[in-house]
C-alpha positions as CSV (number, residue, x, y, z in Angstrom):
1,M,-5.6,12.3,-7.7
2,K,-4.5,12.1,-4.1
3,I,-7.4,9.8,-3.2
4,L,-6.5,7.5,-6.1
5,I,-3.0,7.3,-4.9
6,L,-4.1,6.7,-1.3
7,S,-6.5,4.0,-2.4
8,A,-3.8,2.4,-4.6
9,C,-1.4,2.4,-1.7
10,L,-4.0,0.8,0.6
11,V,-4.8,-1.9,-1.9
12,V,-1.1,-2.8,-2.5
13,M,-0.5,-2.8,1.2
14,A,-3.4,-5.2,1.7
15,A,-2.5,-7.4,-1.2
16,S,-0.7,-10.6,-0.4
17,S,-1.0,-11.2,-4.1
18,A,-2.7,-9.4,-7.0
19,Q,-5.8,-11.5,-6.1
20,A,-6.1,-9.9,-2.7
21,A,-6.8,-6.4,-4.0
22,S,-10.5,-6.9,-3.2
23,R,-10.0,-6.8,0.5
24,P,-11.8,-4.1,2.4
25,P,-10.1,-0.7,2.7
26,G,-8.2,-0.5,6.0
27,A,-7.5,-4.2,6.3
28,A,-3.8,-3.6,5.7
29,L,-3.7,-1.0,8.5
30,D,-5.4,-3.4,10.8
31,K,-2.9,-6.2,9.9
32,A,0.1,-3.9,10.3
33,D,-0.5,-3.8,14.1
34,A,2.3,-6.4,14.7
35,N,2.2,-6.3,18.5
36,H,-1.6,-6.1,18.7
37,D,-1.6,-3.1,21.0
38,G,-4.3,-1.3,19.1
39,Y,-1.9,1.1,17.4
40,V,0.0,1.0,14.2
41,T,3.3,2.8,14.6
42,R,5.3,4.2,11.7
43,D,7.8,1.4,12.2
44,E,5.0,-1.3,12.0
45,F,3.7,0.4,8.9
46,K,7.2,0.3,7.3
47,A,7.6,-3.3,8.3
48,S,4.2,-4.1,6.7
49,R,5.3,-2.3,3.5
50,A,8.5,-4.3,3.5
51,A,6.5,-7.5,3.6
52,Q,4.2,-6.3,0.8
53,F,7.3,-5.4,-1.3
54,A,8.6,-8.9,-0.8
55,R,5.3,-10.2,-2.3
56,L,5.4,-7.7,-5.2
57,D,9.0,-8.6,-6.0
58,R,8.1,-12.0,-7.4
59,N,11.5,-12.8,-8.9
60,D,13.3,-11.6,-5.8
61,D,15.7,-9.3,-7.7
62,G,15.1,-6.3,-5.4
63,V,12.8,-4.4,-7.7
64,A,9.1,-4.7,-8.5
65,T,7.8,-4.1,-12.0
66,L,4.6,-4.7,-13.9
67,S,6.4,-7.5,-15.8
68,E,6.3,-9.6,-12.7
69,F,2.5,-9.7,-13.1
70,P,2.3,-10.5,-16.9
71,R,-1.4,-11.3,-17.2
72,L,-2.4,-8.5,-14.9
73,A,-0.1,-6.0,-16.6
74,K,-1.8,-6.7,-20.0
75,S,-5.3,-6.1,-18.7
76,N,-7.2,-2.9,-17.9
77,R,-9.2,-4.3,-14.9
78,P,-9.4,-2.3,-11.7
79,K,-6.7,-4.4,-10.0
80,A,-4.4,-3.9,-13.0
81,R,-5.0,-0.1,-13.0
82,T,-4.4,0.0,-9.2
83,L,-1.1,-1.9,-9.5
84,K,0.0,0.3,-12.3
85,A,-0.8,3.4,-10.3
86,V,1.1,2.1,-7.2
87,I,4.2,1.3,-9.2
88,T,4.0,4.6,-11.0
89,H,3.6,6.5,-7.8
90,A,6.3,4.6,-5.9
91,D,8.8,4.9,-8.8
92,R,10.5,8.0,-7.5
93,D,13.2,8.1,-10.1
94,G,10.8,7.3,-13.1
95,D,12.8,4.3,-14.4
96,G,9.7,2.0,-14.5
97,R,11.0,-0.1,-11.6
98,V,10.3,0.2,-7.9
99,T,13.2,-0.6,-5.6
100,R,12.7,-1.8,-2.1
101,A,13.9,1.6,-0.8
102,E,11.5,3.5,-3.0
103,F,8.6,1.4,-1.7
104,V,9.4,0.9,1.9
105,D,11.1,4.2,2.7
106,G,9.2,6.4,0.3
107,P,6.4,8.8,1.2
108,A,3.5,7.3,3.2
109,P,0.5,9.4,2.3
110,L,-2.0,6.9,3.7
111,F,-0.3,6.8,7.1
112,D,0.2,10.6,7.1
113,R,-3.4,11.2,6.2
114,A,-4.7,8.7,8.8
115,D,-2.5,10.1,11.6
116,R,-4.8,13.0,12.4
117,D,-3.2,13.9,15.7
118,H,0.3,13.6,14.2
119,D,1.6,11.4,17.1
120,G,3.4,9.0,14.7
121,R,1.0,6.1,15.4
122,L,-2.5,5.2,14.2
123,S,-5.2,4.4,16.7
124,R,-8.1,2.2,15.9
125,D,-10.3,5.3,15.6
126,E,-7.9,6.8,13.1
127,V,-7.8,3.6,11.1
128,A,-11.6,3.4,11.1
129,A,-11.9,7.0,10.0
130,V,-9.6,6.5,7.0
131,R,-11.3,3.2,6.2
132,D,-14.7,5.0,6.2
133,Q,-13.4,7.8,4.1
134,L,-12.1,5.3,1.5
135,E,-15.3,3.2,1.6
136,S,-17.3,6.4,0.8
137,L,-15.3,6.8,-2.4
138,K,-16.6,3.5,-3.9
């Protein structure tokens, strides 16, 4: 279950739209390195999540729901299942809606798992290791 949630978080982070869910694991972590110093800090990670939330919140009402992806929400394809898992996991109060705060400020299991030395930033090696781990699950 943890791996499913980690994978789902990674896919949503990487998705600029529901179509982008097929990007390789780890792409979002690579992209989150805003200053290109080779490390992803927790602040960069949160900023990346904020940008992803803005794309998920298609009607710009401050919440993301499956109803914002009507065709995807009705299907049972892997992308739809992943999106549903992400929304369910991020929905901390169980109301079927994910607020910006729930998504951006909520738990970050992917970051925490990747940060093996617990220094609050992800090195290229840590990103590569989590990417490899997720790739092996396919």
